[in-house]
C-alpha positions as CSV (number, residue, x, y, z in Angstrom):
1,M,-1.0,-3.8,11.2
2,A,0.3,-5.3,8.0
3,P,-2.3,-5.7,5.1
4,I,-3.7,-9.2,4.7
5,I,-3.1,-8.9,0.9
6,S,-0.1,-7.0,-0.5
7,V,0.3,-6.7,-4.3
8,Q,3.6,-5.2,-5.4
9,N,4.4,-4.1,-8.9
10,L,2.4,-7.1,-10.4
11,T,2.6,-7.7,-14.1
12,K,1.2,-10.4,-16.4
13,T,2.1,-10.8,-20.0
14,Y,0.8,-13.7,-22.0
15,S,2.7,-15.7,-24.7
16,N,1.1,-13.7,-27.5
17,G,2.5,-10.5,-26.0
18,F,-0.7,-9.2,-24.5
19,E,-0.1,-7.3,-21.2
20,A,-3.0,-8.1,-19.0
21,L,-1.6,-6.4,-15.9
22,K,0.9,-3.5,-15.9
23,G,2.5,-2.8,-12.5
24,I,-0.4,-3.3,-10.1
25,N,0.2,-2.1,-6.5
26,L,-2.6,-2.8,-4.0
27,D,-2.9,-3.4,-0.3
28,V,-6.1,-4.9,1.2
29,E,-6.8,-4.6,4.9
30,K,-8.1,-7.4,7.0
31,G,-11.9,-7.3,7.4
32,E,-12.6,-4.8,4.6
33,I,-14.8,-5.1,1.5
34,L,-13.0,-4.0,-1.6
35,A,-14.9,-3.6,-4.9
36,L,-13.0,-3.8,-8.1
37,L,-14.7,-2.1,-11.1
38,G,-13.7,-2.2,-14.7
39,P,-14.9,-3.0,-18.2
40,N,-14.6,-6.5,-19.7
41,G,-10.9,-7.3,-20.4
42,A,-9.7,-4.7,-17.9
43,G,-7.6,-7.3,-15.9
44,K,-9.9,-8.0,-12.9
45,T,-10.1,-11.7,-13.3
46,T,-6.4,-12.0,-14.1
47,L,-5.5,-10.1,-10.9
48,I,-7.8,-12.3,-8.8
49,S,-6.5,-15.5,-10.4
50,I,-2.9,-14.6,-9.6
51,I,-3.7,-13.8,-5.9
52,C,-5.6,-17.1,-5.6
53,G,-2.7,-19.1,-7.1
54,I,-4.6,-20.1,-10.3
55,A,-2.3,-18.1,-12.6
56,N,1.4,-17.2,-12.3
57,P,2.6,-13.6,-12.5
58,S,5.2,-12.5,-15.0
59,G,6.7,-10.1,-12.5
60,G,6.2,-8.6,-9.1
61,Q,5.0,-10.3,-5.9
62,V,1.8,-11.0,-4.0
63,L,1.8,-11.7,-0.3
64,V,-1.2,-13.1,1.6
65,A,-0.8,-12.7,5.4
66,G,2.9,-12.5,4.7
67,H,3.2,-15.6,2.6
68,D,4.2,-15.5,-1.1
69,V,1.5,-16.9,-3.3
70,V,4.0,-18.7,-5.5
71,K,6.5,-20.0,-3.0
72,D,4.0,-20.7,-0.2
73,F,1.0,-21.8,-2.3
74,R,-0.5,-24.2,0.2
75,A,-0.5,-21.7,3.0
76,T,-2.1,-19.0,1.0
77,R,-4.6,-21.1,-0.9
78,S,-6.0,-22.5,2.3
79,M,-6.8,-19.0,3.5
80,I,-8.7,-18.1,0.3
81,G,-12.2,-18.9,-1.0
82,L,-13.0,-18.1,-4.6
83,V,-16.3,-17.8,-6.3
84,P,-15.5,-17.8,-10.1
85,Q,-17.5,-16.4,-12.9
86,E,-18.0,-19.8,-14.6
87,L,-20.5,-22.4,-13.3
88,T,-18.0,-25.3,-13.0
89,T,-19.6,-28.0,-11.0
90,D,-20.3,-31.8,-11.3
91,Q,-23.9,-31.8,-12.6
92,F,-24.6,-35.3,-11.3
93,E,-23.5,-34.7,-7.7
94,T,-25.7,-33.5,-4.9
95,V,-25.4,-30.1,-3.4
96,F,-24.4,-31.4,0.0
97,N,-21.7,-33.7,-1.3
98,T,-20.4,-31.1,-3.7
99,V,-19.9,-28.5,-0.9
100,S,-18.5,-31.2,1.5
101,F,-16.0,-32.4,-1.1
102,S,-14.7,-28.9,-1.7
103,R,-14.0,-28.6,2.1
104,G,-12.0,-31.8,1.9
105,L,-10.0,-30.5,-1.1
106,H,-8.6,-27.8,1.2
107,G,-7.5,-30.4,3.7
108,K,-10.2,-29.7,6.3
109,K,-11.8,-32.5,8.3
110,A,-15.5,-33.2,7.6
111,N,-17.8,-30.9,9.4
112,P,-21.5,-31.5,8.5
113,A,-22.6,-28.8,10.9
114,H,-20.6,-26.1,9.2
115,I,-21.8,-27.3,5.7
116,E,-25.4,-27.1,7.0
117,K,-24.8,-23.6,8.3
118,V,-23.5,-22.4,5.0
119,L,-26.3,-24.0,3.0
120,R,-28.9,-22.6,5.3
121,A,-27.4,-19.1,5.0
122,L,-27.6,-19.3,1.2
123,S,-31.2,-20.8,1.3
124,L,-29.9,-24.0,-0.2
125,W,-30.7,-26.4,2.7
126,D,-33.9,-27.6,1.1
127,K,-31.9,-28.4,-2.1
128,K,-29.1,-30.3,-0.3
129,D,-30.1,-33.7,-1.8
130,N,-30.7,-32.3,-5.3
131,M,-28.2,-32.9,-8.1
132,L,-26.7,-29.8,-9.6
133,R,-28.3,-30.4,-12.9
134,Q,-31.7,-30.0,-11.3
135,L,-30.9,-26.4,-10.1
136,S,-31.5,-23.1,-11.8
137,G,-28.6,-20.9,-12.8
138,G,-29.1,-18.7,-9.8
139,M,-29.1,-21.7,-7.4
140,K,-25.9,-23.1,-9.0
141,R,-24.2,-19.8,-8.4
142,R,-25.2,-20.0,-4.8
143,V,-23.6,-23.5,-4.7
144,L,-20.4,-21.9,-5.9
145,I,-20.5,-19.5,-3.0
146,A,-21.1,-22.4,-0.6
147,K,-18.1,-24.2,-2.0
148,A,-15.9,-21.2,-1.5
149,L,-17.1,-20.9,2.1
150,S,-16.8,-24.6,2.9
151,H,-13.3,-24.5,4.3
152,E,-13.9,-21.3,6.4
153,P,-11.6,-19.0,4.5
154,E,-10.2,-15.7,5.9
155,I,-10.4,-14.1,2.5
156,L,-13.2,-14.4,0.0
157,F,-13.0,-13.5,-3.7
158,L,-16.3,-12.9,-5.5
159,D,-15.8,-12.7,-9.3
160,E,-19.1,-11.3,-10.7
161,P,-21.0,-13.4,-8.2
162,T,-24.4,-12.1,-9.0
163,A,-24.2,-12.3,-12.8
164,G,-27.4,-13.9,-14.1
165,V,-29.0,-14.0,-10.6
166,D,-32.4,-12.5,-10.0
167,V,-32.9,-9.6,-7.6
168,T,-34.2,-11.7,-4.7
169,L,-31.2,-14.1,-4.8
170,R,-28.9,-11.2,-5.2
171,K,-30.1,-9.5,-2.0
172,D,-29.8,-12.8,-0.1
173,M,-26.2,-13.1,-1.2
174,W,-25.3,-9.6,-0.1
175,N,-26.8,-10.3,3.3
176,V,-24.5,-13.3,3.6
177,V,-21.6,-11.0,2.6
178,E,-22.5,-8.6,5.4
179,Q,-22.5,-11.5,7.9
180,L,-19.1,-12.6,6.7
181,R,-17.7,-9.2,7.0
182,A,-19.0,-9.0,10.5
183,S,-17.2,-12.2,11.4
184,G,-13.9,-10.7,10.1
185,V,-13.7,-12.2,6.6
186,T,-12.0,-10.0,4.1
187,I,-14.0,-9.7,0.8
188,I,-12.8,-8.6,-2.6
189,L,-15.5,-8.5,-5.3
190,T,-15.8,-7.6,-8.9
191,T,-19.2,-6.6,-10.2
192,H,-20.9,-5.0,-13.1
193,Y,-23.7,-3.9,-10.7
194,I,-22.1,-0.6,-9.7
195,E,-25.0,0.2,-7.3
196,E,-24.0,-2.9,-5.3
197,A,-20.4,-1.7,-4.9
198,E,-21.8,1.7,-3.9
199,E,-23.9,0.2,-1.2
200,I,-21.7,-2.5,0.2
201,A,-18.0,-1.7,-0.4
202,D,-15.7,0.1,2.0
203,R,-13.2,1.0,-0.7
204,V,-13.5,1.0,-4.5
205,G,-10.7,0.3,-7.0
206,V,-11.1,1.1,-10.7
207,I,-9.0,-1.0,-13.1
208,N,-8.8,-0.5,-16.9
209,G,-6.3,-1.7,-19.5
210,G,-4.4,-3.7,-16.9
211,Q,-3.7,-0.6,-14.8
212,L,-5.2,0.3,-11.4
213,L,-6.4,3.8,-12.0
214,L,-7.2,4.4,-8.3
215,V,-8.2,2.8,-5.0
216,E,-10.1,5.1,-2.7
217,D,-12.3,5.0,0.4
218,K,-15.8,5.0,-1.1
219,A,-17.0,8.1,0.8
220,A,-13.8,10.0,0.0
221,L,-14.1,9.0,-3.7
222,M,-17.6,10.3,-3.9
223,A,-16.7,13.5,-2.1
224,K,-13.6,14.1,-4.3
225,L,-14.8,13.1,-7.7
226,G,-18.6,13.3,-7.4
227,R,-20.4,16.4,-8.6
228,K,-23.3,18.1,-6.8
229,Q,-25.6,20.1,-8.9
230,L,-28.5,22.5,-8.2
231,I,-31.1,22.5,-11.0
232,L,-33.3,25.6,-11.3
233,D,-36.4,25.6,-13.6
234,L,-36.9,29.2,-14.5
235,T,-40.2,31.1,-14.5
236,E,-39.3,32.8,-17.8
237,P,-36.7,31.7,-20.3
238,L,-33.4,33.7,-20.5
239,S,-31.6,34.5,-23.8
240,R,-28.3,34.7,-22.0
241,L,-26.8,34.8,-18.5
242,P,-25.7,38.2,-17.2
243,D,-21.9,38.7,-17.3
244,C,-21.7,38.9,-13.5
245,F,-22.4,35.1,-13.3
246,A,-19.5,34.2,-15.7
247,G,-17.1,31.6,-14.3
248,N,-18.9,30.6,-11.1
249,G,-20.2,27.2,-12.2
250,L,-23.6,28.4,-13.4
251,T,-24.8,27.1,-16.8
252,L,-27.8,28.1,-18.9
253,E,-29.2,25.2,-20.9
254,A,-29.9,25.6,-24.6
255,D,-33.6,26.3,-24.3
256,G,-33.0,29.0,-21.8
257,C,-35.5,27.5,-19.3
258,R,-33.1,25.8,-16.9
259,L,-30.0,26.7,-14.9
260,T,-27.6,24.2,-13.5
261,Y,-25.1,25.1,-10.8
262,D,-22.1,22.9,-9.8
263,F,-21.3,23.6,-6.1
264,D,-18.9,22.6,-3.4
265,A,-20.6,20.2,-1.0
266,D,-18.4,21.4,1.9
267,N,-19.9,24.9,1.6
268,E,-23.3,23.8,0.2
269,Q,-25.6,26.1,2.2
270,E,-23.5,29.2,1.9
271,S,-22.9,28.8,-1.8
272,I,-26.6,28.1,-2.7
273,A,-27.9,30.9,-0.5
274,T,-25.5,33.3,-2.1
275,L,-26.5,32.2,-5.6
276,L,-30.2,32.5,-5.0
277,T,-29.7,36.0,-3.6
278,R,-27.8,37.1,-6.6
279,L,-30.3,35.6,-9.0
280,A,-33.1,37.6,-7.3
281,E,-31.0,40.7,-7.4
282,N,-30.8,40.3,-11.2
283,N,-34.5,39.6,-11.5
284,I,-34.1,36.0,-12.4
285,H,-36.8,33.8,-10.8
286,F,-37.4,30.1,-10.7
287,K,-40.5,28.0,-10.3
288,D,-38.8,24.8,-9.1
289,L,-35.4,23.6,-7.9
290,S,-33.8,20.2,-7.3
291,T,-30.4,18.8,-6.5
292,R,-28.4,15.9,-8.0
293,Q,-25.3,14.1,-6.9
294,S,-23.0,12.0,-9.0
295,S,-23.3,8.2,-8.5
296,L,-20.4,5.9,-8.4
297,E,-21.4,4.8,-11.9
298,D,-20.9,8.4,-13.1
299,I,-17.4,8.5,-11.6
300,F,-16.5,5.1,-13.0
301,V,-17.6,6.1,-16.5
302,A,-15.6,9.3,-16.3
303,L,-12.5,7.6,-15.0
304,V,-12.5,4.8,-17.6
305,G,-13.3,7.3,-20.4
306,A,-10.4,9.6,-19.4
307,A,-8.0,6.6,-19.4
308,K,-8.7,5.7,-23.0
């Protein structure tokens, strides 16, 4: 099956010569959740803006369901919902009218039942008659999501959707995202909350300096780039490790009271058991042990740091 979004050698250079995107290639499958991670200025918003038809590329091509986003703008835009970073809404309009108007802008007939469904899903129904200026920042951001869903898009872009939103509202939003994914909607999100990407995304892309450093299945990325460590607190400090442990991933910390061991998750039980046996044979004893696995944030920081 062809990808629902295909980005091919995409570039964007602004009039001042700044290269925002440098040859981006990316395929997004229908129904998946893709998280794009990157520092400020990495090119995430530029990439989303081009796919959504808000900005024009300098080179390359973007296809949405086989339609070119430049040549077939109307066809592609009608398939896409976008939740931008900025809170751009008419402050003196009601919530219900704002969301209904957005549906009309996409050429869809009025459907109050669908608007009600969206507002209820986002816990906005009791605010339907409130003007936007009467809402909190978090509620306004929910309205942006409701607007993006008003025309029943097949693809939803969420550009930092939970920025400035409290924990309760954030969890409600992710529940809605899960429901949308279950209904077949393709979701691409950018976020600074890496733990959210770790929890909800199927694949993770890391972008920095206008370049896509990688796009990987989340589980595969964690397995390939994540580190597993065994941490041993020693009964008595060591002045140095015996030579027989050189080069096997075992490190003695500066105070001599703790050993850390990087191990292969695929052979976890065998490698740890072997290590503990060898330590005992060398009269090295521990009073406590624990394990640690790299988070997606650790991997992200390492990748971005290596690309500088």
